[in-house]
C-alpha positions as a Markdown table, in Angstrom:
| # | Residue | x | y | z |
|---|---|---|---|---|
| 1 | Met | 0.0 | 0.0 | 0.0 |
| 2 | Lys | 3.0 | 2.3 | 0.3 |
| 3 | Gln | 5.3 | 3.9 | -2.2 |
| 4 | Arg | 8.9 | 3.2 | -2.0 |
| 5 | Gly | 12.1 | 4.9 | -3.1 |
| 6 | Leu | 13.3 | 8.5 | -3.8 |
| 7 | Ile | 10.2 | 9.3 | -5.9 |
| 8 | Ala | 8.0 | 8.5 | -3.0 |
| 9 | Leu | 10.1 | 10.7 | -0.7 |
| 10 | Cys | 9.9 | 13.6 | -3.1 |
| 11 | Leu | 6.2 | 13.3 | -3.5 |
| 12 | Ser | 5.6 | 13.1 | 0.2 |
| 13 | Ala | 7.9 | 16.1 | 0.7 |
| 14 | Leu | 5.9 | 18.1 | -1.8 |
| 15 | Ala | 2.7 | 17.3 | -0.1 |
| 16 | Ala | 4.0 | 18.0 | 3.4 |
| 17 | Phe | 5.6 | 21.4 | 3.0 |
| 18 | Ser | 4.0 | 24.6 | 1.8 |
| 19 | Pro | 5.7 | 26.2 | -1.2 |
| 20 | Ala | 8.3 | 28.7 | -0.3 |
| 21 | Val | 8.1 | 32.3 | -1.8 |
| 22 | Tyr | 11.1 | 33.2 | -3.8 |
| 23 | Ala | 12.0 | 36.8 | -4.9 |
| 24 | Val | 11.8 | 36.8 | -8.7 |
| 25 | Glu | 12.3 | 39.6 | -11.1 |
| 26 | Pro | 9.0 | 40.6 | -12.8 |
| 27 | Ala | 10.3 | 40.0 | -16.3 |
| 28 | Ala | 11.3 | 36.4 | -15.4 |
| 29 | Ala | 8.2 | 35.6 | -13.3 |
| 30 | Asp | 6.5 | 33.7 | -16.1 |
| 31 | Ser | 9.5 | 32.0 | -17.5 |
| 32 | Leu | 9.7 | 28.3 | -17.8 |
| 33 | Ser | 13.1 | 28.1 | -16.1 |
| 34 | Thr | 12.0 | 30.1 | -13.1 |
| 35 | Ala | 8.8 | 28.1 | -12.7 |
| 36 | Leu | 10.8 | 24.8 | -12.9 |
| 37 | Ala | 13.4 | 26.2 | -10.4 |
| 38 | Val | 10.7 | 27.1 | -7.9 |
| 39 | Phe | 8.9 | 23.8 | -8.3 |
| 40 | Val | 12.0 | 21.6 | -8.2 |
| 41 | Gly | 13.5 | 23.7 | -5.4 |
| 42 | Asn | 10.4 | 23.1 | -3.2 |
| 43 | Val | 10.5 | 19.3 | -3.9 |
| 44 | Val | 14.2 | 19.2 | -3.0 |
| 45 | Asp | 13.8 | 21.3 | 0.1 |
| 46 | Gly | 11.0 | 19.1 | 1.4 |
| 47 | Thr | 13.0 | 16.0 | 0.7 |
| 48 | Val | 16.0 | 17.3 | 2.5 |
| 49 | Arg | 13.7 | 18.2 | 5.5 |
| 50 | Asn | 12.4 | 14.6 | 5.5 |
| 51 | Phe | 16.0 | 13.4 | 5.9 |
| 52 | Glu | 16.9 | 16.0 | 8.5 |
| 53 | Asn | 13.8 | 15.1 | 10.5 |
| 54 | Arg | 15.2 | 11.6 | 10.7 |
| 55 | Gly | 18.5 | 12.9 | 12.1 |
| 56 | Leu | 20.4 | 12.8 | 8.9 |
| 57 | Ala | 22.6 | 15.8 | 8.3 |
| 58 | Val | 22.5 | 17.1 | 4.7 |
| 59 | Asp | 25.2 | 19.6 | 3.4 |
| 60 | Arg | 23.0 | 21.9 | 1.3 |
| 61 | Thr | 26.0 | 23.6 | -0.2 |
| 62 | Ala | 27.4 | 20.3 | -1.5 |
| 63 | Leu | 23.9 | 19.3 | -2.6 |
| 64 | Gly | 23.5 | 22.5 | -4.7 |
| 65 | Ala | 26.9 | 22.0 | -6.3 |
| 66 | Cys | 26.1 | 18.4 | -7.1 |
| 67 | Leu | 22.7 | 19.4 | -8.6 |
| 68 | Ala | 24.5 | 21.9 | -10.9 |
| 69 | Glu | 26.7 | 19.1 | -12.1 |
| 70 | Val | 23.7 | 16.8 | -12.8 |
| 71 | Leu | 21.8 | 19.5 | -14.6 |
| 72 | Ala | 24.9 | 20.1 | -16.7 |
| 73 | Gly | 24.9 | 16.5 | -17.8 |
| 74 | Arg | 28.1 | 15.7 | -16.0 |
| 75 | Ser | 28.7 | 12.4 | -14.1 |
| 76 | Val | 28.8 | 12.5 | -10.3 |
| 77 | Gly | 29.8 | 8.9 | -9.9 |
| 78 | Met | 26.3 | 7.5 | -9.2 |
| 79 | Thr | 23.4 | 6.4 | -11.4 |
| 80 | Pro | 19.8 | 7.3 | -10.7 |
| 81 | Glu | 19.1 | 3.7 | -9.7 |
| 82 | Gln | 22.1 | 3.7 | -7.3 |
| 83 | Ala | 21.0 | 7.0 | -5.8 |
| 84 | Asp | 17.4 | 5.8 | -5.3 |
| 85 | Glu | 18.6 | 2.6 | -3.6 |
| 86 | Tyr | 21.1 | 4.4 | -1.4 |
| 87 | Leu | 18.7 | 7.1 | -0.3 |
| 88 | Thr | 15.9 | 4.6 | 0.4 |
| 89 | Arg | 18.3 | 2.5 | 2.5 |
| 90 | Arg | 19.6 | 5.5 | 4.5 |
| 91 | Phe | 16.1 | 6.8 | 5.1 |
| 92 | Asp | 14.7 | 3.4 | 6.2 |
| 93 | Ala | 17.7 | 2.8 | 8.5 |
| 94 | Ala | 17.2 | 6.1 | 10.2 |
| 95 | Ala | 13.5 | 5.5 | 10.6 |
| 96 | Arg | 14.1 | 2.1 | 12.2 |
| 97 | Val | 16.4 | 3.7 | 14.8 |
| 98 | Ser | 13.5 | 6.1 | 15.7 |
| 99 | Met | 11.1 | 3.2 | 16.0 |
| 100 | Pro | 12.3 | 0.6 | 18.5 |
| 101 | Met | 11.2 | -3.0 | 18.5 |
| 102 | Ala | 7.8 | -3.6 | 20.0 |
| 103 | Asp | 7.8 | -5.1 | 23.5 |
| 104 | Ala | 7.4 | -8.9 | 23.0 |
| 105 | Ser | 5.7 | -9.5 | 26.3 |
| 106 | Ala | 3.2 | -6.7 | 25.7 |
| 107 | Glu | 2.4 | -8.0 | 22.2 |
| 108 | Ala | 1.9 | -11.6 | 23.5 |
| 109 | Ala | -0.5 | -10.3 | 26.2 |
| 110 | Phe | -2.4 | -8.4 | 23.6 |
| 111 | Leu | -2.8 | -11.5 | 21.4 |
| 112 | Ala | -3.8 | -13.6 | 24.4 |
| 113 | Ser | -6.4 | -11.0 | 25.4 |
| 114 | Ala | -7.9 | -11.0 | 21.9 |
| 115 | Ala | -8.0 | -14.8 | 21.9 |
| 116 | Ala | -10.0 | -14.8 | 25.1 |
| 117 | Glu | -12.7 | -12.5 | 23.8 |
| 118 | Lys | -16.2 | -13.9 | 23.3 |
| 119 | Gly | -16.6 | -15.5 | 19.9 |
| 120 | Ala | -12.9 | -15.3 | 19.0 |
| 121 | Val | -11.5 | -18.0 | 16.8 |
| 122 | Thr | -7.7 | -18.5 | 16.9 |
| 123 | Leu | -6.1 | -20.1 | 13.8 |
| 124 | Pro | -3.0 | -22.3 | 14.0 |
| 125 | Asp | -0.7 | -19.5 | 12.8 |
| 126 | Gly | -1.9 | -17.2 | 15.7 |
| 127 | Leu | -4.4 | -15.1 | 13.8 |
| 128 | Val | -7.5 | -14.3 | 15.9 |
| 129 | Val | -10.7 | -13.7 | 14.0 |
| 130 | Thr | -13.7 | -12.3 | 15.9 |
| 131 | Ala | -17.1 | -11.7 | 14.2 |
| 132 | Leu | -18.5 | -8.4 | 15.6 |
| 133 | Lys | -21.4 | -8.6 | 13.2 |
| 134 | Glu | -21.8 | -11.7 | 11.1 |
| 135 | Gly | -22.3 | -11.2 | 7.4 |
| 136 | His | -24.5 | -13.2 | 5.0 |
| 137 | Gly | -22.8 | -12.5 | 1.7 |
| 138 | Pro | -20.0 | -14.4 | -0.2 |
| 139 | Val | -16.7 | -15.3 | 1.4 |
| 140 | Pro | -13.7 | -13.7 | -0.4 |
| 141 | Gly | -11.2 | -15.9 | -2.2 |
| 142 | Val | -7.5 | -15.1 | -2.8 |
| 143 | Gly | -8.2 | -14.0 | -6.4 |
| 144 | Asp | -11.1 | -11.6 | -5.5 |
| 145 | Val | -11.2 | -7.9 | -4.9 |
| 146 | Val | -12.9 | -6.7 | -1.7 |
| 147 | Arg | -14.5 | -3.3 | -0.9 |
| 148 | Leu | -14.2 | -2.4 | 2.7 |
| 149 | Arg | -13.6 | 0.1 | 5.4 |
| 150 | Tyr | -11.2 | -0.6 | 8.3 |
| 151 | Ser | -9.4 | 0.8 | 11.3 |
| 152 | Gly | -5.9 | -0.5 | 12.2 |
| 153 | Thr | -4.6 | -0.1 | 15.7 |
| 154 | Phe | -1.5 | -1.1 | 17.7 |
| 155 | Ser | -1.7 | -3.1 | 21.0 |
| 156 | Asp | -1.9 | 0.2 | 22.9 |
| 157 | Gly | -5.0 | 1.3 | 20.9 |
| 158 | Thr | -3.2 | 3.9 | 18.8 |
| 159 | Val | -4.8 | 4.1 | 15.3 |
| 160 | Phe | -2.1 | 3.9 | 12.6 |
| 161 | Asp | -4.4 | 3.7 | 9.6 |
| 162 | Ala | -8.1 | 3.9 | 8.9 |
| 163 | Ile | -10.9 | 4.4 | 6.4 |
| 164 | Glu | -13.6 | 6.0 | 8.5 |
| 165 | Ala | -17.4 | 5.5 | 8.2 |
| 166 | Asp | -17.8 | 9.0 | 6.6 |
| 167 | Glu | -15.1 | 8.2 | 3.9 |
| 168 | Ala | -15.5 | 6.3 | 0.7 |
| 169 | Pro | -14.6 | 2.6 | 1.0 |
| 170 | Ala | -11.5 | 1.3 | -0.7 |
| 171 | Asp | -11.0 | -1.7 | -3.1 |
| 172 | Phe | -8.1 | -4.1 | -2.4 |
| 173 | Pro | -7.0 | -7.3 | -4.2 |
| 174 | Val | -7.2 | -10.0 | -1.4 |
| 175 | Ala | -3.8 | -11.4 | -2.4 |
| 176 | Asp | -2.0 | -8.0 | -2.1 |
| 177 | Leu | -2.6 | -7.4 | 1.6 |
| 178 | Thr | -0.5 | -8.6 | 4.6 |
| 179 | Pro | -0.6 | -12.3 | 5.2 |
| 180 | Gly | -2.9 | -11.9 | 8.2 |
| 181 | Phe | -5.3 | -9.7 | 6.4 |
| 182 | Thr | -5.4 | -12.0 | 3.4 |
| 183 | Lys | -6.1 | -15.0 | 5.5 |
| 184 | Gly | -8.6 | -13.2 | 7.8 |
| 185 | Leu | -10.7 | -12.0 | 4.8 |
| 186 | Gln | -11.2 | -15.7 | 3.9 |
| 187 | His | -13.0 | -16.2 | 7.2 |
| 188 | Met | -15.5 | -13.3 | 6.6 |
| 189 | Arg | -18.7 | -12.9 | 4.7 |
| 190 | Ala | -19.7 | -9.7 | 2.9 |
| 191 | Gly | -22.0 | -7.5 | 4.9 |
| 192 | Gly | -20.3 | -8.3 | 8.2 |
| 193 | Ile | -17.9 | -6.5 | 10.6 |
| 194 | Tyr | -14.9 | -8.5 | 11.8 |
| 195 | Arg | -11.9 | -8.0 | 14.0 |
| 196 | Leu | -8.5 | -9.4 | 13.0 |
| 197 | Thr | -5.8 | -9.5 | 15.6 |
| 198 | Met | -2.5 | -10.8 | 14.2 |
| 199 | Pro | 1.1 | -11.4 | 15.4 |
| 200 | Ala | 3.9 | -9.5 | 13.7 |
| 201 | Ser | 4.7 | -12.6 | 11.7 |
| 202 | Leu | 1.4 | -12.1 | 9.8 |
| 203 | Gly | 1.7 | -8.3 | 9.7 |
| 204 | Tyr | 4.9 | -6.4 | 8.9 |
| 205 | Gly | 7.3 | -8.8 | 10.7 |
| 206 | Asp | 10.5 | -7.8 | 12.5 |
| 207 | Glu | 11.2 | -5.1 | 9.8 |
| 208 | Gly | 8.0 | -3.1 | 10.4 |
| 209 | Val | 7.3 | -0.2 | 8.1 |
| 210 | Pro | 9.9 | 2.6 | 8.7 |
| 211 | Gly | 8.2 | 5.6 | 10.2 |
| 212 | Ala | 4.8 | 3.9 | 10.5 |
| 213 | Ile | 4.8 | 0.4 | 12.0 |
| 214 | Pro | 7.3 | -0.6 | 14.7 |
| 215 | Pro | 9.3 | -3.7 | 14.2 |
| 216 | Gly | 7.7 | -6.7 | 15.8 |
| 217 | Ala | 4.3 | -5.0 | 16.3 |
| 218 | Ala | 1.1 | -7.1 | 16.7 |
| 219 | Leu | -1.8 | -5.4 | 14.9 |
| 220 | Arg | -5.6 | -5.2 | 15.1 |
| 221 | Phe | -7.9 | -4.4 | 12.3 |
| 222 | Asp | -11.6 | -3.9 | 12.6 |
| 223 | Val | -13.0 | -4.5 | 9.1 |
| 224 | Glu | -16.3 | -3.8 | 7.5 |
| 225 | Leu | -16.5 | -6.0 | 4.5 |
| 226 | Leu | -18.9 | -4.4 | 2.0 |
| 227 | Glu | -18.5 | -6.3 | -1.3 |
| 228 | Val | -16.6 | -9.2 | -2.8 |
| 229 | Asn | -15.9 | -9.0 | -6.5 |
| 230 | Pro | -14.0 | -11.2 | -8.9 |
| 231 | Lys | -10.6 | -9.7 | -9.9 |
């Protein structure tokens, strides 16, 4: 569900930061070069801020000099693919440092509590499925596309992702979700509301999602399954 790489960082930077106001001579205000400089400058500035917010120091003077070389078509010793891989690796590593491993005992207690809830069914791999409102429609298959709303929370109740009741539902291929979500959907019927509580091994594992999901985190999803459609 998440974009990866330098392009994603640039797009998120552009969305996160308000455009700066640059002093431009009136005669050049409508020039293509000036417009591109302002646009690209804001993207670069936002991307740099993303890295700085992760504790990574960026030499802006050296960055500017290197950008000039790239724009002039001269080699700087790194291909675009190498740059993307390197920046993504550095950004992800810094994000992991800022998100410590989830407490294993707390996650185990969270899973045990879910398994003890009324109506909970615990599968052999540790996934806990609880019907909050039983549906009467079709059961999704791995090759289907589902339309749903959901709320995802950590063991402490913090919401990390959600499609709320007043928002338009989203469509997802069943096979493209986390292992726990994919398996859990196959224990639901359209029209119902279900709770999935999964160990990290069925979610995002010991890697987590840098900046979003802590490594080793157990997850809970309350899912309203609206429709099941063939892919």
